[in-house]
ZAMARGU-4260 file (C-alpha; in steps of 0.2 Angstrom, whole numbers, plus 5000, padded with zeros to 4 digits):
<rodrens>
0) 5097/5173/5018 | 5107/5161/5012 | 5111/5143/5017 | 5124/5134/5011 | 5127/5114/5010
5) 5142/5104/5010 | 5157/5109/4998 | 5170/5099/4992 | 5178/5102/4976 | 5194/5116/4983
10) 5199/5133/4978 | 5214/5131/4970 | 5217/5149/4973 | 5210/5150/4992 | 5224/5137/4995
15) 5240/5144/4987 | 5237/5159/4995 | 5235/5150/5013 | 5247/5137/5012 | 5260/5152/5007
20) 5260/5159/5026 | 5269/5155/5039 | 5264/5162/5055 | 5247/5160/5065 | 5240/5175/5057
25) 5246/5184/5041 | 5244/5200/5034 | 5243/5202/5013 | 5246/5220/5009 | 5235/5224/4995
30) 5230/5208/4994 | 5215/5211/4983 | 5227/5220/4970 | 5237/5205/4968 | 5224/5195/4963
35) 5212/5206/4955 | 5194/5215/4961 | 5182/5225/4952 | 5169/5238/4959 | 5151/5237/4952
40) 5139/5250/4956 | 5124/5259/4951 | 5137/5269/4939 | 5141/5250/4932 | 5122/5248/4930
45) 5118/5240/4946 | 5100/5246/4954 | 5104/5251/4969 | 5122/5250/4980 | 5117/5241/4995
50) 5116/5220/4990 | 5107/5210/5003 | 5107/5194/4996 | 5120/5186/4981 | 5113/5169/4974
55) 5119/5160/4956 | 5107/5153/4949 | 5108/5136/4940 | 5112/5144/4922 | 5126/5154/4927
60) 5116/5171/4930 | 5120/5177/4946 | 5108/5187/4956 | 5106/5199/4966 | 5095/5207/4979
65) 5093/5225/4981 | 5084/5239/4993 | 5073/5241/4976 | 5071/5224/4969 | 5082/5211/4961
70) 5095/5214/4947 | 5102/5199/4938 | 5121/5202/4933 | 5130/5191/4918 | 5149/5195/4919
75) 5143/5213/4906 | 5127/5217/4907 | 5116/5221/4922 | 5097/5218/4920 | 5087/5226/4934
80) 5069/5220/4939 | 5062/5234/4949 | 5046/5232/4960 | 5033/5240/4950 | 5024/5246/4968
85) 5026/5262/4972 | 5035/5255/4990 | 5051/5248/4983 | 5057/5230/4989 | 5071/5225/5002
90) 5074/5209/4995 | 5081/5198/5007 | 5085/5178/5003 | 5084/5173/4987 | 5082/5155/4986
95) 5077/5146/4969 | 5063/5131/4967 | 5064/5118/4951 | 5051/5128/4941 | 5061/5141/4940
100) 5054/5154/4952 | 5064/5165/4963 | 5056/5167/4982 | 5063/5181/4993 | 5055/5190/5008
105) 5053/5207/5008 | 5062/5213/5023 | 5055/5233/5022 | 5035/5224/5022 | 5038/5206/5030
110) 5029/5201/5013 | 5033/5188/5002 | 5040/5188/4984 | 5040/5176/4968 | 5048/5181/4952
115) 5047/5170/4938 | 5063/5169/4927 | 5054/5161/4912 | 5043/5176/4913 | 5053/5189/4919
120) 5040/5194/4931 | 5034/5195/4950 | 5020/5185/4953 | 5005/5189/4960 | 5001/5180/4978
125) 4984/5173/4984 | 4981/5163/4999 | 4964/5158/5009 | 4972/5164/5022 | 4979/5180/5014
130) 4986/5187/5032 | 5000/5176/5029 | 5006/5185/5015 | 5010/5202/5026 | 5017/5190/5040
135) 5033/5183/5034 | 5047/5185/5047 | 5063/5172/5037 | 5063/5161/5023 | 5071/5147/5018
140) 5069/5133/5003 | 5078/5113/5007 | 5074/5102/4994 | 5063/5110/4983 | 5051/5115/4997
145) 5046/5131/5005 | 5046/5138/5022 | 5043/5151/5031 | 5041/5158/5051 | 5025/5168/5056
150) 5018/5170/5071 | 5009/5158/5067 | 5024/5147/5068 | 5035/5139/5056 | 5025/5133/5039
155) 5029/5122/5026 | 5019/5134/5012 | 5012/5123/4998 | 5009/5134/4982 | 5000/5129/4965
160) 5001/5141/4950 | 4991/5148/4937 | 4996/5160/4922 | 5000/5175/4934 | 4995/5170/4952
165) 5004/5158/4963 | 4990/5154/4978 | 4997/5147/4993 | 4993/5138/5009 | 5003/5138/5025
170) 5003/5120/5033 | 5011/5123/5050 | 5025/5110/5058 | 5022/5100/5072 | 5034/5098/5087
175) 5040/5115/5088 | 5042/5125/5104 | 5044/5140/5108 | 5044/5157/5097 | 5053/5155/5082
180) 5061/5172/5072 | 5076/5166/5062 | 5078/5148/5055 | 5092/5137/5041 | 5088/5126/5031
185) 5100/5113/5026 | 5095/5096/5017 | 5084/5089/5028 | 5082/5098/5042 | 5079/5116/5052
190) 5091/5125/5064 | 5076/5137/5071 | 5082/5151/5083 | 5072/5154/5097 | 5066/5171/5107
195) 5070/5158/5123 | 5089/5158/5117 | 5085/5140/5110 | 5094/5133/5094 | 5081/5119/5088
200) 5088/5105/5074 | 5073/5101/5068 | 5070/5087/5058 | 5057/5089/5040 | 5058/5069/5039
205) 5051/5064/5055 | 5044/5078/5061 | 5055/5079/5078 | 5066/5094/5086 | 5080/5095/5099
210) 5086/5110/5106 | 5100/5116/5113 | 5103/5129/5123 | 5112/5142/5114 | 5119/5150/5133
215) 5130/5131/5134 | 5137/5135/5118 | 5142/5153/5124 | 5129/5163/5116 | 5120/5175/5127
220) 5107/5181/5116 | 5100/5169/5101 | 5096/5186/5091 | 5119/5190/5090 | 5120/5176/5076
225) 5119/5181/5063 | 5120/5163/5051 | 5119/5145/5053 | 5130/5134/5042 | 5131/5115/5040
230) 5149/5107/5035 | 5152/5089/5035 | 5139/5087/5050 | 5149/5102/5059 | 5138/5118/5063
235) 5146/5136/5059 | 5137/5147/5071 | 5141/5166/5067 | 5139/5178/5079 | 5139/5196/5084
240) 5150/5194/5100 | 5158/5178/5099 | 5167/5175/5083 | 5161/5158/5074 | 5156/5144/5084
245) 5160/5128/5079 | 5146/5114/5084 | 5149/5096/5082 | 5134/5088/5081 | 5138/5070/5081
250) 5150/5073/5099 | 5139/5088/5103 | 5156/5097/5106 | 5159/5114/5102 | 5176/5128/5097
255) 5175/5145/5099 | 5184/5153/5084 | 5191/5170/5092 | 5205/5163/5105 | 5224/5167/5102
260) 5217/5174/5085 | 5215/5194/5083 | 5206/5193/5066 | 5189/5184/5071 | 5192/5190/5092
265) 5175/5199/5097 | 5173/5203/5081 | 5155/5202/5074 | 5156/5190/5059 | 5143/5192/5047
270) 5146/5174/5034 | 5157/5160/5034 | 5158/5149/5018 | 5168/5132/5013 | 5180/5132/4999
275) 5186/5113/5001 | 5188/5102/5017 | 5200/5113/5027 | 5200/5131/5020 | 5185/5143/5024
280) 5180/5162/5018 | 5175/5173/5033 | 5169/5191/5032 | 5165/5200/5046 | 5158/5217/5052
285) 5179/5221/5051 | 5189/5210/5040 | 5189/5198/5025 | 5199/5183/5028 | 5203/5165/5025
290) 5205/5151/5038 | 5215/5138/5035 | 5214/5122/5046 | 5226/5107/5045 | 5215/5092/5045
295) 5196/5091/5044 | 5195/5089/5066 | 5190/5106/5065 | 5187/5105/5085 | 5205/5103/5087
300) 5217/5107/5073 | 5228/5122/5071 | 5224/5134/5058 | 5230/5148/5049 | 5222/5166/5046
305) 5225/5178/5034 | 5218/5197/5033 | 5211/5200/5014 | 5209/5219/5016 | 5221/5224/5031
310) 5233/5237/5022 | 5222/5240/5009 | 5221/5260/5008 | 5207/5259/4994 | 5196/5244/4998
315) 5197/5242/5014 | 5188/5257/5017 | 5173/5251/5008 | 5173/5235/5013 | 5174/5238/5033
320) 5161/5239/5043 | 5150/5234/5026 | 5149/5219/5021 | 5132/5214/5021 | 5134/5198/5007
325) 5148/5184/5005 | 5146/5173/4991 | 5161/5159/4985 | 5161/5153/4964 | 5171/5139/4964
330) 5170/5135/4946 | 5174/5152/4939 | 5184/5157/4956 | 5178/5174/4960 | 5171/5178/4978
335) 5158/5191/4977 | 5157/5202/4992 | 5142/5213/4993 | 5142/5228/5004 | 5131/5244/5013
340) 5127/5258/5000 | 5144/5253/4990 | 5141/5241/4979 | 5145/5224/4974 | 5164/5217/4973
345) 5170/5205/4962 | 5187/5197/4969 | 5196/5186/4956 | 5204/5167/4963 | 5214/5165/4951
350) 5227/5155/4959 | 5241/5149/4953 | 5239/5151/4936 | 5244/5167/4936 | 5256/5173/4951
355) 5261/5190/4954 | 5274/5198/4962 | 5278/5216/4972 | 5292/5226/4968 | 5297/5240/4980
360) 5292/5255/4973 | 5311/5260/4970 | 5314/5246/4958 | 5296/5247/4949 | 5302/5254/4935
365) 5311/5243/4922 | 5321/5243/4906 | 5322/5226/4904 | 5321/5206/4911 | 5329/5189/4911
370) 5331/5174/4918 | 5350/5165/4915 | 5355/5147/4913 | 5353/5145/4930 | 5338/5150/4934
375) 5340/5170/4944 | 5328/5181/4937 | 5338/5200/4933 | 5331/5216/4932 | 5338/5232/4922
380) 5329/5245/4931 | 5331/5266/4926 | 5338/5275/4940 | 5342/5260/4954 | 5355/5246/4944
385) 5354/5231/4939 | 5346/5217/4953 | 5347/5198/4952 | 5334/5187/4962 | 5341/5177/4979
390) 5333/5162/4975 | 5332/5151/4960 | 5313/5146/4964 | 5300/5160/4958 | 5286/5162/4970
395) 5277/5177/4974 | 5289/5178/4988 | 5305/5181/4978 | 5317/5195/4983 | 5327/5206/4974
400) 5345/5213/4977 | 5360/5225/4971 | 5370/5216/4960 | 5386/5223/4965 | 5393/5224/4951
405) 5381/5236/4943 | 5381/5256/4946 | 5370/5258/4961 | 5359/5273/4952 | 5361/5267/4935
410) 5348/5267/4920 | 5352/5249/4912 | 5345/5242/4898 | 5347/5222/4898 | 5349/5209/4883
415) 5352/5189/4883 | 5359/5182/4868 | 5354/5166/4860 | 5370/5162/4871 | 5360/5166/4886
420) 5374/5177/4890 | 5367/5194/4898 | 5369/5211/4890 | 5368/5227/4898 | 5371/5244/4896
425) 5370/5259/4903 | 5366/5278/4903 | 5387/5284/4900 | 5389/5272/4886 | 5397/5255/4897
430) 5392/5240/4892 | 5392/5225/4904 | 5395/5208/4900 | 5389/5192/4910 | 5392/5175/4908
435) 5380/5166/4920 | 5390/5148/4920 | 5405/5154/4923 | 5399/5170/4934 | 5412/5180/4923
440) 5406/5197/4920 | 5415/5209/4905 | 5414/5226/4902 | 5420/5240/4889 | 5415/5255/4882
445) 5413/5255/4862 | 5420/5270/4855 | 5415/5274/4835 | 5432/5275/4824 | 5437/5292/4815
450) 5422/5302/4823 | 5425/5315/4841 | 5407/5311/4846 | 5406/5300/4863 | 5394/5284/4865
455) 5381/5294/4872 | 5368/5283/4884 | 5363/5265/4878 | 5346/5262/4873 | 5343/5244/4865
460) 5357/5230/4863 | 5357/5216/4852 | 5370/5204/4846 | 5363/5196/4829 | 5367/5177/4824
465) 5386/5184/4814 | 5390/5191/4834 | 5389/5208/4829 | 5383/5219/4844 | 5370/5233/4838
470) 5369/5247/4848 | 5357/5258/4848 | 5361/5274/4859 | 5352/5291/4861 | 5360/5300/4845
475) 5368/5284/4835 | 5367/5267/4829 | 5384/5257/4831 | 5387/5241/4824 | 5401/5234/4836
480) 5415/5219/4835 | 5415/5215/4855 | 5427/5202/4852 | 5438/5213/4842 | 5432/5228/4851
485) 5432/5237/4834 | 5417/5250/4829 | 5413/5240/4812 | 5398/5257/4807 | 5391/5271/4813
490) 5373/5280/4809 | 5370/5295/4818 | 5351/5299/4817 | 5343/5308/4806 | 5328/5319/4801
495) 5324/5303/4792 | 5322/5293/4809 | 5326/5303/4821 | 5329/5290/4832 | 5328/5269/4835
500) 5315/5262/4847 | 5319/5244/4843 | 5332/5229/4834 | 5327/5216/4827 | 5336/5199/4812
505) 5325/5188/4805 | 5329/5170/4802 | 5339/5173/4788 | 5350/5185/4796 | 5340/5202/4789
510) 5341/5216/4801 | 5327/5226/4804 | 5326/5243/4814 | 5310/5250/4823 | 5310/5269/4820
515) 5302/5285/4828 | 5298/5287/4807 | 5293/5268/4805 | 5300/5252/4800 | 5318/5248/4791
520) 5325/5237/4784 | 5345/5238/4789 | 5358/5232/4779 | 5379/5237/4784 | 5390/5240/4769
525) 5407/5243/4777 | 5407/5255/4787 | 5388/5263/4782 | 5372/5255/4787 | 5359/5259/4772
530) 5341/5259/4780 | 5323/5253/4768 | 5309/5260/4773 | 5291/5264/4764 | 5284/5246/4771
535) 5269/5256/4780 | 5264/5267/4763 | 5265/5250/4753 | 5249/5244/4765 | 5244/5261/4764
540) 5247/5265/4781 | 5253/5279/4789 | 5271/5277/4796 | 5273/5280/4815 | 5284/5275/4829
545) 5287/5258/4831 | 5286/5251/4850 | 5292/5235/4847 | 5300/5220/4833 | 5297/5203/4837
550) 5301/5186/4828 | 5291/5173/4830 | 5293/5154/4828 | 5289/5154/4809 | 5300/5167/4804
555) 5285/5181/4803 | 5290/5197/4810 | 5278/5206/4820 | 5279/5227/4822 | 5267/5235/4833
560) 5265/5255/4832 | 5252/5263/4844 | 5236/5257/4836 | 5241/5243/4822 | 5252/5227/4820
565) 5261/5223/4802 | 5266/5204/4800 | 5282/5204/4788 | 5286/5188/4779 | 5305/5186/4785
570) 5309/5177/4768 | 5297/5188/4755 | 5301/5202/4766 | 5283/5209/4759 | 5269/5215/4771
575) 5258/5198/4774 | 5245/5204/4784 | 5239/5220/4795 | 5229/5221/4812 | 5221/5237/4819
580) 5214/5243/4832 | 5197/5242/4836 | 5196/5233/4820 | 5206/5216/4823 | 5217/5222/4837
585) 5208/5223/4854 | 5221/5234/4863 | 5232/5245/4858 | 5250/5251/4862 | 5260/5234/4862
590) 5277/5237/4869 | 5283/5219/4872 | 5279/5202/4864 | 5285/5181/4866 | 5283/5166/4859
595) 5276/5151/4872 | 5282/5133/4869 | 5268/5131/4857 | 5271/5141/4844 | 5258/5156/4851
600) 5263/5174/4853 | 5259/5182/4867 | 5257/5205/4866 | 5260/5213/4883 | 5249/5229/4878
605) 5244/5246/4888 | 5226/5237/4896 | 5230/5218/4896 | 5239/5203/4889 | 5233/5195/4872
610) 5236/5179/4863 | 5237/5177/4843 | 5235/5161/4837 | 5249/5159/4821 | 5238/5148/4812
615) 5225/5158/4808 | 5229/5178/4818 | 5216/5174/4831 | 5217/5187/4847 | 5211/5181/4866
620) 5214/5196/4877 | 5218/5194/4896 | 5211/5210/4902 | 5224/5211/4917 | 5224/5229/4922
625) 5240/5236/4920 | 5250/5242/4908 | 5264/5228/4902 | 5278/5234/4894 | 5291/5221/4897
630) 5292/5202/4893 | 5304/5186/4897 | 5300/5165/4894 | 5308/5157/4908 | 5316/5140/4906
635) 5301/5129/4914 | 5289/5138/4901 | 5283/5150/4911 | 5279/5168/4904 | 5286/5185/4916
640) 5278/5200/4915 | 5283/5216/4920 | 5269/5228/4926 | 5266/5245/4930 | 5264/5239/4949
645) 5277/5223/4949 | 5279/5206/4942 | 5266/5193/4934 | 5271/5176/4929 | 5260/5162/4924
650) 5260/5145/4913 | 5253/5147/4896 | 5246/5130/4891 | 5234/5132/4908 | 5229/5150/4907
655) 5225/5146/4889 | 5213/5128/4893 | 5205/5138/4908 | 5201/5153/4899 | 5197/5145/4883
660) 5181/5132/4889 | 5166/5143/4886 | 5153/5148/4874 | 5143/5161/4874 | 5128/5165/4878
665) 5114/5178/4873 | 5112/5186/4890 | 5099/5202/4884 | 5092/5207/4864 | 5091/5223/4857
670) 5076/5226/4842 | 5074/5244/4835 | 5087/5250/4850 | 5076/5245/4862 | 5079/5231/4876
675) 5066/5217/4875 | 5058/5212/4891 | 5048/5195/4890 | 5032/5198/4884 | 5034/5215/4877
680) 5027/5220/4862 | 5038/5229/4850 | 5027/5235/4834 | 5014/5227/4840 | 5020/5209/4840
685) 5028/5198/4856 | 5048/5195/4853 | 5054/5184/4869 | 5042/5172/4876 | 5055/5168/4888
690) 5072/5173/4895 | 5084/5177/4879 | 5098/5165/4884 | 5086/5149/4881 | 5081/5155/4864
695) 5083/5147/4848 | 5074/5154/4836 | 5067/5172/4834 | 5052/5176/4821 | 5051/5196/4817
700) 5040/5206/4809 | 5047/5216/4792 | 5050/5232/4805 | 5058/5223/4816 | 5074/5220/4808
705) 5087/5228/4820 | 5092/5217/4831 | 5108/5220/4845 | 5112/5203/4854 | 5121/5207/4870
710) 5136/5192/4875 | 5145/5184/4890 | 5149/5168/4892 | 5145/5167/4910 | 5163/5166/4917
715) 5167/5181/4926 | 5183/5185/4920 | 5191/5203/4921 | 5185/5208/4905 | 5175/5202/4888
720) 5183/5197/4875 | 5180/5199/4854 | 5166/5187/4848 | 5164/5182/4828 | 5148/5179/4822
725) 5141/5178/4804 | 5123/5178/4795 | 5120/5162/4786 | 5120/5161/4771 | 5122/5179/4767
730) 5140/5176/4776 | 5154/5162/4772 | 5168/5173/4782 | 5169/5176/4801 | 5167/5195/4804
735) 5171/5202/4821 | 5159/5208/4833 | 5161/5219/4846 | 5167/5216/4864 | 5150/5209/4874
740) 5137/5210/4856 | 5134/5206/4838 | 5123/5220/4829 | 5110/5219/4812 | 5106/5231/4806
745) 5091/5231/4790 | 5088/5212/4789 | 5079/5210/4772 | 5065/5196/4775 | 5071/5180/4775
750) 5076/5165/4784 | 5095/5165/4791 | 5105/5158/4804 | 5115/5168/4816 | 5132/5160/4820
755) 5141/5167/4836 | 5160/5160/4842 | 5174/5166/4855 | 5188/5175/4844 | 5198/5163/4851
760) 5192/5144/4856 | 5205/5130/4860 | 5208/5118/4843 | 5194/5103/4845 | 5186/5115/4858
765) 5176/5127/4845 | 5160/5132/4852 | 5147/5139/4841 | 5130/5146/4847 | 5116/5146/4833
770) 5100/5156/4834 | 5088/5155/4819 | 5082/5168/4813 | 5065/5172/4802 | 5057/5191/4796
775) 5043/5192/4789 | 5040/5201/4773 | 5030/5218/4773 | 5012/5212/4771 | 5011/5221/4754
780) 5022/5209/4746 | 5016/5191/4753 | 5012/5182/4741 | 4990/5182/4748 | 4992/5201/4745
785) 4999/5198/4727 | 4985/5186/4726 | 4974/5200/4732 | 4982/5210/4720 | 4978/5199/4703
790) 4960/5196/4710 | 4956/5214/4714 | 4964/5217/4693 | 4954/5200/4688 | 4940/5209/4696
795) 4940/5223/4690 | 4940/5219/4671 | 4929/5208/4673 | 4918/5223/4681 | 4922/5235/4667
800) 4918/5220/4654 | 4900/5219/4663 | 4900/5239/4662 | 4905/5242/4645 | 4897/5227/4638
805) 4880/5232/4646 | 4880/5247/4638 | 4885/5240/4623 | 4868/5229/4625 | 4861/5243/4629
810) 4862/5254/4614 | 4860/5238/4603 | 4843/5238/4612 | 4840/5252/4607 | 4845/5254/4590
815) 4833/5240/4589 | 4818/5249/4596 | 4822/5263/4586 | 4823/5253/4571 | 4806/5245/4575
820) 4798/5261/4580 | 4803/5269/4561 | 4795/5254/4553 | 4780/5253/4564 | 4781/5274/4558
825) 4783/5268/4542 | 4771/5255/4544 | 4757/5268/4550 | 4763/5284/4539 | 4759/5271/4522
830) 4743/5266/4527 | 4737/5281/4527 | 4743/5286/4511 | 4733/5272/4504 | 4718/5276/4515
835) 4718/5295/4505
</rodrens>
């Protein structure tokens, strides 16, 4: 079981939510949908859907105890370490010691488990009293020392490490009366529960104990206690039947958090975690809630609560009666919820960085949004008329009411001109012009001259720098002088364009039209509008439906399609760059764009929001789980977005600072399409001798030259973002990798340095991950092999020379012998003749 000490760093997200509460108990409809939640199960790679423990190590990895062993999670990938035994390990409690060991209790065996993070394996446990290894009733670690409850009592476990073994020696602690069965550790103290219904406060330095009668705390059976924490010298006791009991260790006074509080009344409280000095997260058998005290006097201070899952039809059944563990990651503002059989829930608490506004179902489908000069927000709907905010100050609780001057069930589009005036066009061809400063409203119905065609439904309005009003209707384009009430030009749609989908003006006053058939430059000549297109073909791209056109602060036009963006220089009128889906763009279907005050362009897509650094066209994806199709910049610089469930707004500067201060780590490595474990041999070679995120060099054989690096920034954001990489000295330019990995195939023998960085770093905060890679040569091509070849050749030549030289010598000897024999025969023959 996880025990926590005092936490002092505030979690902004929790505070903002609670401070908005105006009642003692407040219901938060679909709170998870408001902040963003992700359910992780076996389908995403988790080893088992029953979570028994959640622990975050000092490196930032999340370690999960399950019914079948340990799982490590980096925000993108799961790495499962299931037990090698026939019977699976049901892990309860995960404690890390300074030697990189994870200690746990195996609940289904009453055994001790030790996992070596540096080797990625479970250690073998030995003891001079082996019965202690299968007699572990509970376990905790405090001050880097391991303590266990056995049938003999509470003992400190002394450890000695060898290569793959740990030798354990138990030393019983003195002065503990009763039969202990559960305990909790914090700093220099143990809090021990006994069968005699006592709570013993044990000082580890002095080896002294103080006994409390649980009955005096209102607890009839100590076995009903689910968890104990100590925060700011207060004991927080989570109980099956009595809610939460707060006990002041200094004054010995108590308080039960179950009176006049339906959320905790008679609930089985599983855990309570401190977020800051006055805010707590509480998990019970039926709810997940926040508790906010007015001050740090927990025994007397009034508090407010918020139920985080009530009225959420999807997640309430998943959590209700199934919560096993909760863990609050303060740095990344993520609340993790372990469940029984349903997996792991990740709740992103983004606080005041991102705020959401729920809209009534009737007005969720919007055609436009704008803020007027007075600070009121206007919404143009597709079938419910026009709505205006009741108040000027934007907040998650803002309310909208129908604007009386609009048709109640009208379908309106909305345009805000550079003077701050609001233009509304409806499905009947009527236009409303509203001046927010004077509240004066003018209505008119533009009618083309010399044509019997009536103006159909107005889809787009745009007032250019010449004060000409460009109107795209259902079947024609109208250029209208709204001051003189005259039609300047009329162009019915043709097969060349089919329909106008976007209108924009660049810095030189040139008009641009997006159509179903591509992009066109529009020029008005008298009563005619001339179109000039072909921009897609000039870049070898296929024309298609233009979704939106936007001119940024640098007089650059961004034209978006379903699968690409083209960038046009507003001065030269030519295409200067193209960005394609899955090559340059992380998402497609970009419906809206806006610039922030710093000159960065933001794009609304079908699955998140992208920001572009206009200096180098690098992207960063904020993968919020909705479709974003309308946007406006507020007077205070915040961006307000329309999505499929309501509105979302944030300060772009704050969001960028929060999201960009990160570095990528190598979580896992694949070699030749096989995931590499620590100490595992691939083609006869050990690739990793420690966890992948700790390595700075890889030395590989020639046949281990296909690599995949799995990456994580360990920030647990809603989704991964693109990375850039280069392999020096081969690459000078950066390449886009996949969202969570870098692939290197068929690396030639040699020495390299792989550099990896986020695709959208903050300026001056570029953090690059480096890893040196050496790929060896095939043994037959090494210098030693070549030297051997030379020696073999030289030896062969020498042996050949010896062979032929030997034969030549033998022939010479035969010849000389033959000559001598011939001479002897001749001499013998001469003597015979003379004798005759």
